[in-house]
N, C-alpha and C positions, 0 to 999 in steps of 0.2 A: 517442402518435405521430400520431394522426389530428387531434387538436385542440391540440397544442402545437408548440413549435419544436424541430426535430431537426437537429442539426449532424453530418453524416456523416463529416466529415474532421477530427475532433478528435484531436490527438496531443500527448502530452507533448513539450516541447522541451528536456528534460534527459535525461541518460544513466542515472542511478542509479535506475531505475524499480522501486522497492520500497516497502513499506508506509509507513514513516515519512516519507521525502521526499515521496511522493505526497500523503499527507494534509496535510502541512504547506503544500503549495502551494495547496490547494483554496480556503481562505478567507483566505489572506494575499495571494494574487495574485502571489507571488514565488517564484523558483526557489531550489533549495538553496544556491546561492552567496550568497543573501541571508538565507534563513531560518536557515542554519547547521545544518539537519537533513540531514546528508550520508549518513546510513544509519540503520538500526534501532539499531545500536550504533556508537559511534565513540570515538576517543581525542582528548583535548585535548593538543596537543603542547606547549603552554606549561606547563601544570600537570603533565603526565605521567599524568593520570587518564583511565581508560577507563570507559565506562558506557553506559547505555541512553538512547535519545533522549527518552523521556518520564519520566525520573526524575532528580532532582537529586542532588547529592553526599551528601546525608543519607539518600537512599533513598526520598524522598517522590515519589509519582507526580504529575506536573504538567508545565506547559509552560515551565518556566524556561529550558530549553535553546534555545527558539525565539527568534530575535533580532528579529523583526518582528511587529507586531500583526496579529491576525485582524480580519475584518469585525466580529465580535462585540465585540472590545476597543474598536474605534473607535466603534461604535454606543453602547456603554454610557457612553462619556465624554460624549457629547452628549445621551444619553437614558437617565439612570440608572434609570428605571422599566422599561426594556426587559429582557427575560430572554434569556439565552444559554444553551442547554442542549445538552450533548453526551451521546449514548448510543451505546455500541458493544459488540460482543463483545470486541474488542481495546481495551485501555486506550489505546494510542497513537492509534488511530483517533478515539476520542471526544475525547481531550485535544488533539491537534494541530489538529483542526478548530475546536473550541470556544475554545481559547486560555486564557491565564491569568486573564482576567476573567470567565470563565463563572460564571453564578449557580448552575448545577447541572451536574455532570459525573459520569456513572456508567458502569461497564463490568462485564463478567462476569469474576470471579475463578474460573478453572477449578479451582485447587487447593482453594480454600475452598468451591467449589460454591455461590456466591452472588453477587448483584449488590453492587457496592461502590463507594466513592469514596475520597478521600484528604484529608489535612489541608490540601491546597492549595485546596480548594473548600468552600463551605458544605455542611454535611451535610443532605440532604433529609429532612424529617420522615417521608416516606412510604416510605423505603427498606426498613425492616423489614417493612412490610405487603406490599410488592411481592415481597420474598423469600419470604414465606409463600404467595403465590399463583402466582407465575411462577417455577417452579423445575424442576430436572431430574427430580424424583421422578415427574412425570406421564409420563415417557418410558421408565420402567423396563420392559423387555420389549417396547417398541414395535417395529414392523416397518416398514422403509422399502421400499415397493414402488413402482415407477414409475407415473406417470400414463400414460394411453394416449398413444402417440406421435401428434403432430399430423400431419394429412395434408399432402402436398405438400413434405415435406422433400427438399432436394436430395441429401442423403446420410443414410441411415438408420444411426445409430450402432450399433456392435456392443456387446453387453452385457459381453463379457469379451474383453480383448485381452491377449496374453501380457505385454506391457510395463507394463500397469497395476499399480498397487499393490493391496493388499488392504484391505478394510474391517477395522477393528480387531476382532480375534477371529474374523474370517471370511475371505472370499475376494473376488474381483473381480466376481462375478456377483450380480445381484439374486435374491431379496430380501436386505436387510441388516437384521440384528436388533441392537437396542440391548442392550448387555451388562448383566449383573447389577451393581448398584452396588458390590459388593465386589470386582469385577474391576479390576485396575490400569489397564485401558484403557477403563473405563466412560465417563469424561468425553470421551475421544477419540472414542468411538463416537457420543456425542451431538453433539459439535462438528462431526464429519465427516458430518453428516446434515442434512436440511432442518429437523429439529426444533430445532436451535439458532437458525435463522433465524426460525422460528415464535415461539420464546421471545423473541427480540429484538423483533419487531414487537408482541408482546403488551405488552412493557414500554414501547415507544414510544407506543402508544395510551393506556396508563395515564399516562404522563408528560404527554402533551398535556392530559389532563383534570386531573390533580392540580396541574399548574403553571399551569392556565388560560391556555395559550398562545393568542395571537391574539384575546384577548377584550376588549382595551381599545385605546386609541388609540396606545399605545407599541408599536412593532413589535418582534417577538421573532425569535430565530434558533434553529432546531432542527437539530442536526447528527446524522446517523444513520450509523454505520459498520456495514455489512453484510459480515461477513468469512466467512460460511459458504461462499460461492462460492470464496473463496481456499483454505479448508481442503480442500474437496472436490476442487478443481482440482489441488492439489499431489499428491494421492494418485492420482487417476484420469486426470489429463490433460485438456486442454481439449476434446478431440474425443470424450469418453466419453458414454455414455448418462446416467451420474450427473450430469454437468455440465448436459446438456440438461434433465434433469428438475428440477434445482434452480432453473434459470432459469424454467422453466414455473411453478414454485411461487412464485418471487420475483415474477413477474407478478401472481399472485393476491394476494400479500401487499401489493403496492403498490396494487392495486385496492381492497383493504379499507381501507388507510390513506387513500386519496383519499376514499372514501365517509365515513370517520370525520371527516376534516377538513371535508368539505362539511356534515356535520350539526353538528359542534361549533363550527367557526370560520366557515363560510360560504364558498360556492364562489368568491366574488369577494374574499376576504380573505386569500389566501395565494398564494405562488409556490413551486413544487416544482422542484428541479433533481436530475437523476439523472446520475451519472457514475461513474468508477472511479479508484482510486488508482494503477493500473498495468495493463498488458496481460499477455500470457503467451506463452511459446514452446511449440511442439509438443513432444511427447515425442521425443527424438532418435532412438531406435531405431525408432519408428513411421514418422517421416518418411523415414528412411534406407531402411527396407524398402519403403515405398510407391514411392520413387524406383526401387528395383531392379525392382519389378514393372512399371514403365514403361520398363525397359531403359535407365535413366540412373543417375546417382549424385548424391547430396547429401552433402557433408562435414558430418556431424553426430556429436556424441558428448558425453562427460561429462568433467568435470575435478574432481578431489578437491582440497580445500585442502591436504592433506598432500603431494600431488604438487608443488604450488607451493613449499611450505616446504622440501621436500627439495632442490629445485633451487637455491633461494636459499642454503640452508646449505652446499651443496656448492660453489657459486661463491664465497661469502664465506670459506669455510674455505681454499680455494686462495689467496685474496688475503690473509687475515688470520691464518691458522693454525687448527689444529683447535679444535673446540668442547669445552668441559667436558662431562662426562657429563650427560645429561638437560637439556641447554641448547640454545638455538636463537638464531640471529641475527634471528629474526622474533619480534616481540612479540605481534602480533595480526593476523589477517586478517578484516576485516569488509568483504566485497565492496561496492564495488570497491576499497576501500583496503587497502594492506599497510603496517603500522606496524612499523618496525624496532626492534630491541632494542639501544639505544645503550649500555646498561650492558655488554653483551657485546662490542659493536663497539669501544668505547673511543674513543681520540682519532684514529682513522684519518680520512683525508681524506673529508669528507662527500660531496662531489660524486662522487668516485670510487666510494665505497660504493654510492651510489644508482644510478650508471650500471651498475655490475656487477650490482646487483639487478634493474634493469630488463631487462638482456640475459638474465639467467637466467629471468625470468618469460616473456619473449618467446620463449624457446626451446621452451616447451611447445607441442606440435602443435595444441592446441585454443585457444590464446590468439591473439586477433586484434589487440588493442591493449594495449600496455604503455608507460606514460609516467611520468616523474617529475611530481609535482604542481608542482614548481618550473617545469617547462617549460610547464605549463598556465597558472599564474598570471603567468608572464613572457611569455606569448603566443608561445612558440616551437613553432609547429605543424609537425610532420613532413610532408613532401610526400606520404607514403603515406596520410595521414588527410584525408578530404575536409572542406571547410569546414563543412558542416552538422553532421557528426558531431563535429567539433572544438568547435563552439559548444555542442552538447549536453553534452559533457564539461566545458567551461568553466563552464557554468551549474550543474554538479553539484559544482564544486570550491570549497571554502571554506578559505582558507589558515589553518592552525592546527588544523583538524579533519580535513581529508582526509589520508590517509596519505602517506608520502614517495613511494610508488609506487602508481599506480592501474592496474587491469587489467580488461579486458572480453574475454569469449570471442569466438571467431569466430561468425558467424551460424549458428544451429541447434546450437551447443554450449551447454551449461549448466554452471554451477558448483554443486557441492553434491550432497547425497544425495536430494533430492526427485525423485519421478517426473517432474514437470514444474515449471518455475519461471520466473522473470523477472529483471529487473535489468540490462538491456542498453540500448544506444542504437538498437536495431533496431526496425523498424516494428511487428512483432508485440508488442513490449513497450511501445510508445508509444501505440498506437491504442486509444482508449477511447470509450465512448458519451458523448454530450452531449445531454440532453433537458430542455426547459423546459416547464412547464405551470402554468396558474393565472391569476390576476388580470391582465387586460390583455395576456396573451401570445396573439398571433394565430397561427393555423396557419401553419407555415413548415417547409420542408425545404430545407436549404442545404448545399452542399459547399464553402463557403468554408473556407480554412485557419484553424483556431482551436486553442486549447489550454486545458487546465483552469485555467491562471492567469487566464483571462479571466472566470471565474465571479465572483470577489470584486468586481472593478471593475464588472461588470454589475449585480450585486445592489446595490452601493453607489449606482450611478446610479438604480436603481429606488427606493431608499430615500431618495434625496436627500442622501446623506452623502458626504464626501470621504475616500476611502480613504488617500490619500497616494501616495508614489512606488512604485507597483506595477509589476511586469514585464508584467502582462496589460493588456488594453484592453477597454472595454465592447463587447459583441457587438451586432450590428445586429438586435435584436429588433424585430418589428413590433408594438410595444406600442400598445394603444388607450387605456389609462389608466395612471396611476402612483399608487402608494399608499405 
């Protein structure tokens, strides 16, 4: 932050702020309306198939669902000797940043308890060696105790808040102990701890060495997906001591990575960018209680998917007739999309079915926005939705992959069972860090309006390559040199 470029007003300009769509924007420079990654899971309305954003119809993990190239894809076309490497705890984080042309892409398979790749990518010769040295066995019985709190905090976090979740096999208060490997929640206890981040960065430094990144005249791209913060935040909430501690530890990991890059690659031979795939909302019960303590009120709460499904089934049953046992008029709910079950609906008037569904969703007291995707693609903005929010929703909507109806909760309401989560067009889910450091990056702190889609065009300019028709634009970095 002292020697790099820091952009303090970086916000996503799309609405579906979740992992898949966020990572897909970072190195394509395009919004979900262009990448086609509208959610972590989505349905293809033409084929009728539903699936995972980073998996093809044959079940192979890869980037085939992404419809625009990444910076790495473009770079490798003009510089075949360049290496593009993705490393992540989550497969979708590594895959969607690195793209289909990655020379190496690895992620952590929690079920198999090992680092892995897929048939979509060349298999690295060093994978078995890394699995032998960087694995979860070293954390058996380890204890997560917090670092000393830094001085000068504006708010000192409480160790245990009633609304927090519990550490796997434990409670919400420090210390947290990693479970026995025979315990069914053993892997969860590792992932929901700083030890998973430590393991990730150990692999990253190994990959830098084993792939000889940055060691020749052909520029390389290294994509690192750090999901530990997300895992911990979902359980303990963004204002917890656990989240503060994991960021203090992340700072140390980045310090060690910078020192490794300085030794291995050279201080003037790399550029590092730090950002996030989405923001996060406060825990609804916490913010509601805090407001009450200030003798005011904040409308905050939770929505369960089943509540939405029940409302839709009730409304469509009135319109179309009773459902068969164990059936539903809803095929899938992958927020923000609702996909309807047309096999059950039959030949009823499509527009009327969608209108009835939209009204049923909007009737939930926690829903702030309910729209048909047809309204979005045909630019029929309701007067109740401001232009900025409308544009965020439009940039998140891909005809044929977005559900027939889209929904977003009211501010400070969340959908699903996590203690805290994200996925809305509101500021707390859109606002993320943006920091640049390295070769030619002069010290800069700027509050200009920018977005993560600006990362790929900026890197492309630094590399001297043409990214193509991106939604982002190059940032005004005070660069002293270009490499």
